[in-house]
N, C-alpha and C positions, 0 to 999 in steps of 0.2 A: 510524576510523569515519566514515561519511557520514550526513548528514541529508537525507531525502527528503520532498518534499511532492508528492503525486500528486493531480491534479485529475481527477475522474471524472465520468461522465454523472450527471445529477440522480437522486438516490435517490427511489423511490416508496414505500418501506416500511422500517421498522426492520430487518427480517429481512435485507434486502439488505446493510445495514451489517454485521450479524453474520456473514454469509457471507464478505464481504470481509475482515473482521477475522481470522477463522479461516484463510482462505487465505494472507494475508500472514504470519501468525504461523507457518505451517507451512513457510515457506521457510527453509532452513538459512542462517544468517548474519544473519538479522533479530533484532535486540534486541526480544524479545517484550514487555518492559515498556515500551518506547517507542512501541508501536503505538497510534495514536489515530485512529479512523475517525469523522469528523464528519458527521452526518446533514444539518444545515442548509446546510453549505457544500459537501457532496459531496466532501470531501477526505479522504485518508489521509495522516497524518504518521507518520514512523518513522525509526529509525536502523538502519543496517546496516553490516556488516563487508565492505568491498569486496574482501577477500582470499577471502571465502567465497561471495559472491553478487554479483549485479549489478542494477542498476535494471531491466534488461530481464527478468531472471528473476522479479522481484517484479511487474512489469507483466503478465508471461505468466500468472502465478498468478491474477491479477485477470481478464484477458481470457478465460482458460479457463473461468471461471464465466459468461461471457456479458455482462460489463460493459465498456463502452468506457472507455479511459484517454484523456483529453483531452490532458494534458500533464503532465510530470514535471519538477520542479526538484530538483537534488542539489547540496549544498553540503558542504564539509568541517566536521567538528565542531570 
């Protein structure tokens, strides 16, 4: 498993947060229990199985909604 912290563009409303939360959780290989989208810091933290998905696929799920991914940090758990 890998742990990812994704820095996003500044959120303007709580519904943005919910949309991103749902999109990230819909990616196969993401540990749904670990997903935490934070409004104040505009970050998403999550764990994922690198054998089932990649950080690029997770980023694509977010950018497909129209949100900019500023940077991602991935570490081993």
